[in-house]
C-alpha positions as CSV (number, residue, x, y, z in Angstrom):
1,X,-20.1,63.9,-25.4
2,X,-18.0,62.5,-28.2
3,X,-17.3,65.7,-30.1
4,X,-14.0,67.5,-29.5
5,X,-12.3,70.1,-31.5
6,X,-10.0,67.4,-33.0
7,X,-12.7,64.6,-33.5
8,X,-16.3,64.2,-34.1
9,X,-18.3,61.0,-34.5
10,X,-20.4,60.3,-37.6
11,X,-23.4,58.4,-36.2
12,X,-23.9,56.8,-39.6
13,X,-20.7,54.8,-38.8
14,X,-22.0,53.8,-35.4
15,X,-25.4,52.4,-36.5
16,X,-24.1,49.5,-38.6
17,X,-22.1,48.3,-35.6
18,X,-25.2,48.5,-33.4
19,X,-27.2,46.6,-36.0
20,X,-24.6,43.9,-36.3
21,X,-24.3,43.5,-32.5
22,X,-28.1,43.1,-32.3
23,X,-28.3,40.7,-35.3
24,X,-25.4,38.5,-34.4
25,X,-25.6,38.2,-30.6
26,X,-27.5,35.3,-29.1
27,X,-30.9,36.2,-27.5
28,X,-32.5,34.3,-24.7
29,X,-35.9,34.9,-26.2
30,X,-34.7,33.1,-29.4
31,X,-33.5,30.1,-27.4
32,X,-29.9,31.2,-27.6
33,X,-29.9,31.9,-31.3
34,X,-29.3,35.3,-32.9
35,X,-31.7,36.9,-35.4
36,X,-29.3,36.3,-38.3
37,X,-29.3,32.5,-37.5
38,X,-33.1,32.4,-37.7
39,X,-33.1,34.2,-41.1
40,X,-30.6,31.7,-42.4
41,X,-32.7,28.8,-41.1
42,X,-35.9,30.2,-42.7
43,X,-34.2,30.5,-46.1
44,X,-33.1,26.8,-46.1
45,X,-35.5,23.9,-46.6
46,X,-36.0,22.3,-43.2
47,X,-34.1,19.1,-43.7
48,X,-32.3,19.1,-40.3
49,X,-28.7,18.6,-41.5
50,X,-28.7,21.6,-43.8
51,X,-30.2,23.7,-40.9
52,X,-27.4,22.7,-38.6
53,X,-24.7,23.4,-41.2
54,X,-26.1,26.9,-41.8
55,X,-26.1,27.7,-38.1
56,X,-22.5,26.4,-37.7
57,X,-21.3,29.0,-40.2
58,X,-22.1,31.9,-37.9
59,X,-19.4,32.4,-35.2
60,X,-19.5,36.1,-34.0
61,X,-16.7,37.2,-31.7
62,X,-18.8,37.8,-28.5
63,X,-15.9,39.8,-26.9
64,X,-16.0,42.3,-29.8
65,X,-19.8,42.5,-29.4
66,X,-19.5,43.2,-25.7
67,X,-17.0,45.9,-26.4
68,X,-19.3,47.5,-29.0
69,X,-22.4,47.3,-26.7
70,X,-20.4,49.0,-23.9
71,X,-19.3,51.7,-26.3
72,X,-22.8,52.2,-27.7
73,X,-24.3,52.4,-24.2
74,X,-22.5,55.7,-23.8
75,X,-24.6,57.2,-26.6
76,X,-27.7,56.9,-24.3
77,X,-26.0,58.3,-21.2
78,X,-28.3,60.4,-19.0
79,X,-28.2,61.6,-15.4
80,X,-24.4,61.4,-15.5
81,X,-24.3,57.5,-15.6
82,X,-27.7,55.9,-16.3
83,X,-28.4,54.2,-19.6
84,X,-31.5,52.4,-20.9
85,X,-31.5,48.6,-20.9
86,X,-32.3,48.3,-24.6
87,X,-29.5,45.8,-25.5
88,X,-29.5,42.1,-25.3
89,X,-29.7,40.9,-21.7
90,X,-26.8,38.4,-22.2
91,X,-24.6,41.3,-23.2
92,X,-25.7,43.3,-20.2
93,X,-25.1,40.3,-17.9
94,X,-21.6,40.0,-19.2
95,X,-20.9,43.7,-18.7
96,X,-22.3,43.4,-15.2
97,X,-20.0,40.5,-14.4
98,X,-17.0,42.5,-15.6
99,X,-18.1,45.3,-13.2
100,X,-18.9,47.9,-15.9
101,X,-22.6,48.3,-15.1
102,X,-25.0,47.8,-12.2
103,X,-27.2,44.7,-12.0
104,X,-29.4,44.6,-15.1
105,X,-31.8,42.0,-13.6
106,X,-33.7,44.6,-11.5
107,X,-37.1,46.0,-12.4
108,X,-35.5,49.3,-13.4
109,X,-35.6,50.2,-17.0
110,X,-32.0,51.5,-16.9
111,X,-28.7,50.5,-15.4
112,X,-25.8,52.7,-14.2
113,X,-22.4,52.6,-15.6
114,X,-19.6,52.3,-13.0
115,X,-16.5,54.5,-13.2
116,X,-14.6,51.7,-14.8
117,X,-17.5,51.1,-17.2
118,X,-17.5,54.7,-18.3
119,X,-13.7,54.7,-18.8
120,X,-13.7,51.4,-20.7
121,X,-16.7,52.5,-22.7
122,X,-15.0,55.6,-23.8
123,X,-11.8,53.6,-24.7
124,X,-13.8,51.1,-26.7
125,X,-15.8,53.9,-28.4
126,X,-12.6,55.6,-29.5
127,X,-11.1,52.3,-30.7
128,X,-14.2,51.3,-32.7
129,X,-15.6,54.5,-34.0
130,X,-12.9,57.2,-34.0
131,X,-10.5,57.7,-36.9
């Protein structure tokens, strides 16, 4: 899908962005913390104040993460517009509120990208991963 005669995508460049999006985006199951925050907390003696200071140092740009998640969703596109719901639910909820995907809170294991979601995903993919 992302290969053209002029450009091709090296997936080795995409995976670090996916990993960062996963590690630095807050997860409901972790009480609003991201996995990176928990690792920082585990490495610091539990004195309370030091724990809070370590967590305050991490401030990811959630808009950039949302853009990256939308771009990466295109890599799993099947049946013309369906993608698996394997990303953080808060990111999926934000994409739904922007009108880029169908409601992720259903029992289905996938969501559908809207026309605007596909267009914006392709734009973000090109911006983030193409030379």
